[in-house]
C-alpha angles and dihedrals in degrees: 000000000000113000100172129047109272093218091221090143098034088121088067094050094116092055116089130184138215092261089061091050092047094050088057102034108027089170087062097241143075125214132352112326093198090071091062122115135180090249093053090048090051091049091050091049093047088055100040101042097070091046090052090049090051091049091050090051091047093050093047093050096045117109096174100073096060092048091051089046089053093048090050095051093042091053091043091053093052089054093057098033108036 
């Protein structure tokens, strides 16, 4: 039995998903939206877009996730169809 994280996807650690966001912010927002301005939005986008592009590149180049998924489905199948 595994008692510590395997770290198989540690190379994807900077990538978050909507599930993680929702678990922290179930109202789908953080902070006071009345303080937003177009300039603040542009600054955020200028900061975020390169990170999203890098995340997409990392995901496209990844060869580990599919292998983990295949192992998972193979093991799951053997549980229900011995």
